[in-house]
KEROKE-853887 format. One line per 2 residues: number of its first residue (from 0); their letters; for each residue x, y, z of C-alpha. Coordinates in nm, 2 decimals, m for minus. Example, Ala and Ser with C-alpha at 12.3 -4.5 7.8 and 13.67 -1.06 7.14 Angstrom:
// KEROKE-853887
0	AS	1.23/m0.45/0.78; 1.37/m0.11/0.71
This chain:
// KEROKE-853887
0	XX	m5.57/2.72/1.89; m5.22/2.59/1.88
2	XX	m4.92/2.80/2.00; m4.75/3.00/1.74
4	XX	m4.44/2.78/1.63; m4.27/3.08/1.49
6	XX	m4.30/3.29/1.80; m4.17/2.98/2.01
8	XX	m3.88/2.96/1.76; m3.79/3.33/1.83
10	XX	m3.82/3.29/2.21; m3.57/2.99/2.17
12	XX	m3.34/3.19/1.99; m3.35/3.47/2.22
14	XX	m3.32/3.25/2.53; m3.01/3.08/2.37
16	XX	m2.83/3.43/2.39; m2.99/3.56/2.72
18	XX	m2.72/3.62/2.98; m2.98/3.63/3.27
20	XX	m3.03/3.24/3.21; m2.65/3.17/3.21
22	XX	m2.56/2.89/3.43; m2.91/2.75/3.44
24	XX	m3.05/2.47/3.25; m3.28/2.57/2.98
26	XX	m3.58/2.32/2.90; m3.88/2.34/2.67
28	XX	m4.19/2.18/2.79; m4.57/2.15/2.62
30	XX	m4.80/2.30/2.89; m5.15/2.47/2.89
32	XX	m5.18/2.40/2.50; m4.85/2.59/2.43
34	XX	m4.48/2.55/2.46; m4.30/2.67/2.80
36	XX	m3.96/2.76/2.83; m3.80/2.68/3.17
38	XX	m3.49/2.84/3.35; m3.36/2.59/3.61
40	XX	m3.70/2.42/3.60; m3.90/2.75/3.66
42	XX	m4.12/2.85/3.39; m4.00/3.17/3.22
44	XX	m4.20/3.25/2.93; m4.44/3.05/2.70
46	XX	m4.58/3.07/2.35; m4.94/3.03/2.46
48	XX	m5.19/2.80/2.31; m5.43/3.09/2.32
50	XX	m5.19/3.30/2.11; m4.91/3.56/2.23
52	XX	m4.69/3.51/2.50; m4.71/3.43/2.87
54	XX	m4.45/3.59/3.09; m4.35/3.52/3.45
56	XX	m4.27/3.84/3.64; m4.18/3.95/3.98
58	XX	m4.53/3.98/4.14; m4.44/4.31/4.30
60	XX	m4.38/4.45/3.95; m4.70/4.32/3.81
62	XX	m4.93/4.61/3.85; m4.69/4.85/3.71
64	XX	m4.62/4.65/3.41; m4.99/4.64/3.32
66	XX	m5.01/4.99/3.39; m4.70/5.09/3.18
68	XX	m4.68/4.82/2.90; m4.94/4.63/2.66
70	XX	m4.92/4.33/2.90; m5.24/4.24/3.09
72	XX	m5.29/3.98/3.38; m5.31/3.61/3.31
74	XX	m5.63/3.46/3.40; m5.68/3.08/3.48
76	XX	m6.02/2.94/3.57; m6.16/3.31/3.63
78	XX	m5.88/3.43/3.88; m5.58/3.65/3.79
80	XX	m5.25/3.48/3.85; m5.01/3.69/4.04
82	XX	m4.68/3.70/3.87; m4.80/3.61/3.53
84	XX	m4.88/3.85/3.22; m5.01/3.78/2.89
86	XX	m4.89/3.99/2.59; m5.07/3.97/2.25
88	XX	m4.86/3.86/1.93; m4.89/4.19/1.79
90	XX	m4.69/4.35/2.09; m4.41/4.12/2.05
92	XX	m4.38/4.14/1.67; m4.03/4.29/1.68
94	XX	m3.72/4.11/1.82; m3.65/4.41/2.04
96	XX	m3.99/4.40/2.21; m4.01/4.02/2.24
98	XX	m3.66/4.02/2.37; m3.74/4.26/2.65
100	XX	m4.03/4.02/2.77; m3.80/3.72/2.72
102	XX	m3.52/3.89/2.94; m3.77/3.99/3.21
104	XX	m3.92/3.64/3.22; m3.59/3.48/3.22
106	XX	m3.41/3.70/3.46; m3.68/3.65/3.71
108	XX	m3.71/3.27/3.67; m3.33/3.26/3.74
110	XX	m3.38/3.41/4.08; m3.59/3.13/4.18
112	XX	m3.46/2.81/4.36; m3.38/2.54/4.09
114	X	m3.65/2.25/4.06
């Protein structure tokens, strides 16, 4: 499955307005069959090749977000990836819900040392 180009466009639009990413270089890179959006060289969010959104979060907040939102842990090669969540397309259908995840990912990526 290819990534959702409409979702990627919505993420791109939201990131261009994201104050949490201000002062950091915003780039796009094809990764894992999807389109990743990087803030300061650190992946923040991606339109996943498996559908939906991948979001980078503070690992200390991951369990709470899984318990309180529709997000679930990202699994790669059978292992949960700490600090990475997946959100299904239906759960980011509105700009409000997508924007919240984009802000969360961009804000966290902006705290990391630039690459």
